[in-house]
C-alpha positions as CSV (number, residue, x, y, z in Angstrom):
1,X,99.2,128.2,79.5
2,X,99.8,131.3,81.6
3,X,101.8,134.5,81.3
4,X,103.1,137.0,83.7
5,X,101.4,140.4,83.2
6,X,103.0,143.5,84.8
7,X,100.8,146.6,85.3
8,X,102.5,149.8,84.1
9,X,102.5,151.2,87.6
10,X,104.5,148.2,89.0
11,X,107.6,148.2,86.9
12,X,109.3,150.4,84.3
13,X,110.5,148.9,81.0
14,X,114.1,149.1,82.1
15,X,113.5,147.0,85.2
16,X,112.0,144.0,83.4
17,X,114.5,141.2,82.8
18,X,115.0,140.1,79.2
19,X,114.3,136.5,80.2
20,X,110.5,137.2,80.4
21,X,110.4,138.8,76.9
22,X,109.7,136.2,74.2
23,X,111.7,136.3,71.1
24,X,110.8,133.7,68.5
25,X,111.0,132.9,64.8
26,X,109.4,130.5,62.5
27,X,110.6,129.7,59.0
28,X,108.5,127.4,56.9
29,X,109.0,126.4,53.3
30,X,106.7,123.9,51.6
31,X,107.0,122.3,48.2
32,X,105.0,120.3,45.7
33,X,105.7,116.5,45.7
34,X,104.2,113.5,43.9
35,X,102.0,112.9,47.0
36,X,100.9,116.6,47.4
37,X,102.4,119.6,49.3
38,X,104.8,118.8,52.1
39,X,107.2,120.7,54.3
40,X,110.6,121.1,52.8
41,X,112.2,123.2,55.5
42,X,111.1,124.1,59.1
43,X,113.1,126.2,61.6
44,X,111.5,127.0,65.0
45,X,112.9,129.1,67.8
46,X,111.6,130.6,71.0
47,X,107.9,129.9,71.7
48,X,106.8,129.4,68.0
49,X,105.9,126.0,66.6
50,X,104.1,124.7,63.6
51,X,102.1,121.4,63.3
52,X,100.3,119.7,60.4
53,X,97.2,117.9,61.8
54,X,95.8,116.9,58.4
55,X,96.9,116.6,54.8
56,X,94.2,117.3,52.2
57,X,94.5,116.3,48.6
58,X,94.4,119.9,47.4
59,X,96.5,121.6,50.0
60,X,98.6,121.3,53.2
61,X,97.1,122.7,56.4
62,X,99.4,124.1,59.1
63,X,98.6,125.3,62.6
64,X,100.8,127.9,64.3
65,X,101.3,127.5,68.0
66,X,102.7,130.2,70.5
67,X,103.7,128.2,73.5
68,X,104.1,131.4,75.5
69,X,100.3,131.6,75.8
70,X,100.1,135.2,74.6
71,X,102.1,138.3,73.7
72,X,103.3,141.0,76.1
73,X,105.2,144.2,75.7
74,X,108.8,143.7,74.4
75,X,108.0,140.4,72.7
76,X,109.3,140.0,69.2
77,X,107.9,137.3,66.9
78,X,108.9,136.7,63.2
79,X,107.2,134.5,60.7
80,X,108.7,133.6,57.2
81,X,106.4,131.4,55.1
82,X,107.2,130.3,51.5
83,X,105.4,128.2,49.0
84,X,107.5,126.7,46.2
85,X,106.3,126.3,42.7
86,X,102.9,124.6,42.5
87,X,102.7,124.0,46.3
88,X,99.5,124.8,48.2
89,X,99.4,125.9,51.9
90,X,96.7,127.1,54.2
91,X,98.0,128.3,57.6
92,X,96.1,129.4,60.7
93,X,96.7,129.6,64.5
94,X,95.8,127.2,67.2
95,X,93.6,129.8,68.9
96,X,93.0,133.5,69.0
97,X,96.2,135.4,69.9
98,X,96.0,137.6,73.0
99,X,98.1,140.7,73.4
100,X,98.2,141.6,77.0
101,X,98.5,145.0,78.8
102,X,101.9,146.5,78.4
103,X,104.2,148.1,81.0
104,X,105.2,150.6,78.3
105,X,107.1,148.3,75.9
106,X,105.8,147.5,72.5
107,X,105.5,144.0,71.1
108,X,106.6,143.5,67.5
109,X,105.3,141.0,65.0
110,X,106.8,140.5,61.5
111,X,105.2,138.3,58.8
112,X,107.0,137.7,55.5
113,X,105.1,135.6,52.9
114,X,106.3,134.4,49.5
115,X,104.3,132.5,46.9
116,X,106.2,131.2,43.8
117,X,104.6,130.5,40.4
118,X,101.6,128.3,40.4
119,X,101.4,128.1,44.2
120,X,98.8,129.0,46.7
121,X,99.5,130.6,50.1
122,X,96.6,131.4,52.5
123,X,97.6,133.3,55.7
124,X,94.5,133.0,57.9
125,X,95.2,133.2,61.6
126,X,92.4,133.4,64.1
127,X,91.6,136.7,65.8
128,X,94.0,138.9,67.6
129,X,92.5,140.1,70.9
130,X,93.9,143.3,72.3
131,X,93.7,144.0,76.0
132,X,93.4,147.5,77.5
133,X,96.8,149.3,77.2
134,X,98.3,146.6,75.0
135,X,101.0,147.9,72.6
136,X,101.8,146.1,69.4
137,X,103.3,146.9,66.0
138,X,102.8,144.4,63.2
139,X,104.3,144.4,59.7
140,X,103.1,142.0,56.9
141,X,104.9,141.8,53.6
142,X,104.2,139.5,50.8
143,X,105.8,138.7,47.4
144,X,103.5,136.9,44.9
145,X,104.4,135.5,41.6
146,X,102.1,136.5,38.7
147,X,100.6,133.0,38.5
148,X,100.4,132.4,42.2
149,X,97.4,132.9,44.6
150,X,97.6,134.7,47.9
151,X,95.0,135.3,50.6
152,X,95.7,137.3,53.8
153,X,93.0,137.7,56.5
154,X,93.6,139.4,59.9
155,X,90.9,140.1,62.4
156,X,91.4,142.3,65.5
157,X,89.1,142.4,68.5
158,X,89.4,145.2,71.1
159,X,88.8,143.6,74.5
160,X,86.6,140.7,75.5
161,X,83.2,142.2,75.7
162,X,81.6,139.1,77.3
163,X,84.1,139.3,80.1
164,X,83.3,143.0,80.7
165,X,86.8,143.9,79.4
166,X,87.0,147.2,77.4
167,X,89.9,148.8,75.6
168,X,90.4,152.5,76.4
169,X,94.1,153.1,75.6
170,X,97.0,151.4,73.9
171,X,98.8,151.2,70.6
172,X,98.1,149.3,67.4
173,X,100.3,150.0,64.5
174,X,99.7,147.8,61.4
175,X,101.5,148.0,58.1
176,X,100.8,145.8,55.0
177,X,102.7,145.6,51.7
178,X,102.0,143.2,48.8
179,X,104.3,142.9,45.8
180,X,103.1,141.0,42.7
181,X,105.5,140.2,39.9
182,X,108.0,142.8,41.3
183,X,105.3,145.6,41.5
184,X,103.8,147.0,44.6
185,X,100.0,146.4,44.3
186,X,98.7,147.0,47.8
187,X,99.9,149.2,50.7
188,X,97.9,149.7,53.9
189,X,98.7,151.4,57.2
190,X,96.8,151.8,60.4
191,X,97.7,153.5,63.6
192,X,95.6,153.7,66.8
193,X,97.4,155.2,69.7
194,X,96.7,156.6,73.2
195,X,92.9,157.3,73.4
196,X,91.8,154.3,71.3
197,X,88.3,154.2,72.7
198,X,87.4,157.7,71.4
199,X,88.7,156.7,67.9
200,X,86.7,153.4,67.9
201,X,83.5,155.3,68.9
202,X,83.7,157.7,66.0
203,X,81.0,157.2,63.3
204,X,83.6,157.5,60.6
205,X,85.7,154.8,62.3
206,X,84.1,151.8,64.0
207,X,81.0,153.6,65.5
208,X,81.4,151.7,68.8
209,X,82.1,148.3,67.3
210,X,84.9,146.3,68.8
211,X,85.9,143.9,66.0
212,X,87.3,144.5,62.6
213,X,88.9,142.4,59.8
214,X,90.7,142.9,56.5
215,X,90.8,140.3,53.8
216,X,93.0,140.6,50.8
217,X,93.0,138.0,47.9
218,X,95.5,138.1,45.0
219,X,94.9,135.8,42.0
220,X,94.2,135.9,38.3
221,X,90.4,135.4,39.1
222,X,90.2,137.6,42.2
223,X,88.1,140.2,40.5
224,X,85.5,137.7,39.4
225,X,84.7,137.0,43.1
226,X,83.7,140.5,44.0
227,X,79.9,140.1,43.7
228,X,79.7,136.8,45.7
229,X,82.0,138.3,48.4
230,X,79.8,141.3,48.8
231,X,76.7,139.1,49.0
232,X,78.3,137.0,51.7
233,X,78.9,140.1,53.8
234,X,75.3,141.1,54.1
235,X,74.8,139.5,57.5
236,X,73.0,141.2,60.4
237,X,75.2,143.3,62.6
238,X,77.9,143.4,60.0
239,X,79.1,146.5,58.2
240,X,81.4,145.7,55.3
241,X,82.7,146.8,51.9
242,X,84.6,145.1,49.2
243,X,86.4,146.3,46.0
244,X,88.5,144.6,43.3
245,X,91.1,145.9,40.9
246,X,94.2,144.6,39.0
247,X,93.9,141.1,40.2
248,X,93.3,141.9,43.8
249,X,90.2,141.8,46.0
250,X,90.0,143.7,49.3
251,X,87.2,143.4,51.9
252,X,86.9,145.4,55.1
253,X,84.6,144.1,57.9
254,X,83.3,145.6,61.1
255,X,81.3,143.6,63.7
256,X,79.8,143.9,67.2
257,X,81.9,141.1,68.7
258,X,84.4,138.2,68.1
259,X,81.7,135.7,67.2
260,X,80.1,138.0,64.5
261,X,83.5,138.9,63.0
262,X,84.5,135.2,62.7
263,X,81.2,134.3,61.1
264,X,81.6,137.1,58.6
265,X,85.2,136.2,57.8
266,X,84.3,132.6,57.2
267,X,81.6,133.6,54.9
268,X,83.9,135.9,52.9
269,X,86.6,133.3,52.7
270,X,84.2,130.6,51.3
271,X,82.8,133.1,48.8
272,X,86.3,134.1,47.7
273,X,87.2,130.4,47.1
274,X,89.6,130.3,50.0
275,X,88.2,127.7,52.4
276,X,89.9,128.1,55.8
277,X,91.7,125.3,57.6
278,X,89.5,123.0,59.7
279,X,90.9,124.6,63.0
280,X,89.4,127.9,62.0
281,X,85.7,127.4,62.4
282,X,82.7,128.6,64.5
């Protein structure tokens, strides 16, 4: 896979043809059947695809694929995922998603999740890697039935440290909203803009670390997992905190690099009773 990357000094947003800006949507609905969870409806457009490499007895595993090979400024990707009553779906990505340097345009990612009564929906993509001067806005919204279970985990890595690539400037705007039984139970917003490096280096922010992750679990037994999740996040080189309230568990994780953040996320997911798909492993 390859992608054209235009440095900001080469072209202005107005000069870039629309044909090189990816616009894609993926709609996936899964339902419970006599033989387990199966896809009921799939609609794919643009570069987005979904595949089902394995079917486990307890849940369906799905792999997201972005055939564009990455995301650039001006791209627009939309995901709509729904689990019908008693269905179980664990969804991840084929690989870490890369968001390349922008020429000034902002990439936009929209994720809409819905879990009906008795169902399980685990949104667990691999890391998002931001390149220097990348610009992206992401919005995640979820509707969860009172008797459903939901897990969302997103990890972000600023640059590829092993390649000597650092992030100095750019834009990351992230907005999460979770509604359970018609009530807003979780709202989170993050904006990093312009001089990202200075913000990341602040002691009260990431203190120089380049990887972060947020895990949110919603279920009737989420609060009972708090102690084991905290224990799982005691690894060396990890700074993390977790809290639980009103049927929701939230964990924040900071790490030195992508390997450490993935190991921490996997430990937290296992402790929370949310084993990741086989494609998401060390």
